[in-house]
Phi, psi and omega in degrees: 000316177298321177295324178297314179301317179299322178289323179294329184258014181287156181298321182298316179290319179295320177298314182297316179299315179297316179298317178298312181298316180295314178297319178296317177297319176298313180295321180294312181295323179292319178296315178300315181293328177294319180292319182294316185289321178296315181299315181296319180294316180296320177295326176295322175296319180296320182292324177295316177301314181294322181294315177299320175295319178293328180288337181276349178278129174278105186295329186284332180216075183290130171239092189268137182249134182298142180211117180297334184270357181195191181206162176221139170231140175250122191241131175226125179054038175082359180246146180279119179254351177199145179199159177284158191300328183291346177240014182299132180082001180270135180301154181298135179291131186275093179211132180276146178310130179091349180263166172237156177203155183261130183225155177254122180239107178058041180079004179251133181278129178228153175255121183254139175231160180235136179235128180282130176224103183059236180263011180240165180239133177257119177252123177239142178238152178224137183294146179257011185297326178295325181292318180294319179298312182295323177292320179298316182297312180297327176296317179293320177298317177298320182295329176273319187285325182298314175299326176295312180300317179298320179298316183294316179298319182291318178295316178298315178296318177298315184291313181298316181296320177302315181296316185293327186268352181304318177295328181295313180298320181295314177297315178301313181299315182294318179296321178297328181277345182281127176246180180293337180271356181228043181283001172285341180292147179229154180278153179290134181263344179075184184256346185274189177228035180272188182299323183290318175296325176289329177292317179298316178299321180292322177293324173297319178295321175304315183290325175302310179296322177299313181299312181296321178294318179295323181291321180289323181295316179298315178297321179298315176300316184294317182287324179295317177302315179299314183292322179286336178297323189295306180292329179293318181292323180294321180294317182296320181302308184293323179296319179296317179296322180293324177287327183283321184229078181301332183282347185270354173217169179243163176302317179294322180292317174302311182300323178296315178298315179298319183292320180295313177297325180292319179295325178293319177292319183295317179297322180292318181294317179298316179298317178298322179296315177298317178293322180293323177295322179297316180299324182270007183056041181243019178284113179263107182248137178283164183227085181236155173294126182233129175280101183295324182297323176300317177297324178295317177292325176295325177292320179302318179295324178294316182292321180292326176298330176278359176099009181271152172267120187233131174258121180240022180293342181263015180273118179245162183291136179202140179235141179232166173251118182181200182259115187298319179298316179295323181289324175300320177290327171302307184297320179297314180297316177295318178294317175300316179298320178290317179296324181298327185253351186286144175277326179210316189231141173245130183244129177245131180217151179224134178217148176237134183202132174056042176079011179230134180256134180247124174251122178244134175234121183239150173221161188258029181274205186289346180079179182242126178299147181306324182292340185253000187292328176278322186294329181296339179277355177277166180282143174060034176258124175229126177291162184306323182288351184235029184289333179300123182290328181292328178266328191257354179076189185270354180083025181247349185302312181284335175294321174296320181300315180297317182294314181294326182288315179295331175294338177263016180061034176246190184213153177244130179241133180247125185215204187240140176278145174302124182093358179105146179114182185259148173225117177245125183249132171247124178250125180231150178294136179293143182275000000 
């Protein structure tokens, strides 16, 4: 039943039905108009023939010849003074000169006209049988031809629509067969550049995005699970040791370990939440005027308090429009990353030029190889020198920097510091 309803409601059937109805209505109106116009033209020819015959009659000395296809009357003062044999004894036809009228003569329909000739009126009539015969023939031909034409229109439309929709059905069948486990499959695009081919290519691009999103999601879940497993396992290990050998540890020592691992989990969860919101385009950032140089100097104070050597001689006044909390997080992640890899000094600088504010964070560490400079902005990426999780983090810091900067309509560039080391530059629109 559902399949039957689907066939009745298919585009192919609706298109064919619509084409047949429109063509049938157009042909019907055209046929009626043809018959009406043809009949009018034939009647006009009959009237002209009768008018010519009346004009050829000498009313003063009528010499009328019998004619089965017509008649003639010569009328004077309302009385017939001469007539053809087929209307002998028939009263004068009531028609004024210049007018036409339909009369029945011996059961035959005739068209009569009147022409003034001196003080008399000549009335001539011409049979309309030929008009009726011609009209009947055309009507019968139309009655036979119109259904044939409608059948041709229906079959042609059905076939053409089927050919045109065949790629759509192929796309539908392929999409229907694609599951979450088979996102690598693609719909056939055909060879043309029509609307259906463009639709197929658009759907393939959508499938590309879905496959990429699924791949990133799986990698994200796998990496997140791996990162969370480490602190959870550490807490469990120390708790089991404390339970099995109470004398080997103290409550403050165990609490310190648990607190450190808990903070590590908390930071990881917060980072994952930021990235999840970025993926869903739900990062809600304020748009206020922010003195970026003040935030940089605050970050320098924090790093120095942690024991790092920080150079801020390159910090100049600069203002941007954005979210102060998000920009602080950008600076914190960049600062922690630089301190982690620096051999001795971290340099922070801010400059403004041509409507763009540039924030540069440099360190004198081993630097980042050119092949890795784009990759370090991806999630859960740790270079070989930073594989240790305690020292290198979860590999989300620079990914979060990239997301937050792009949310401010900015960009992150990873390069090399003069003299060796890493240089990360954040470019933001000036506020």
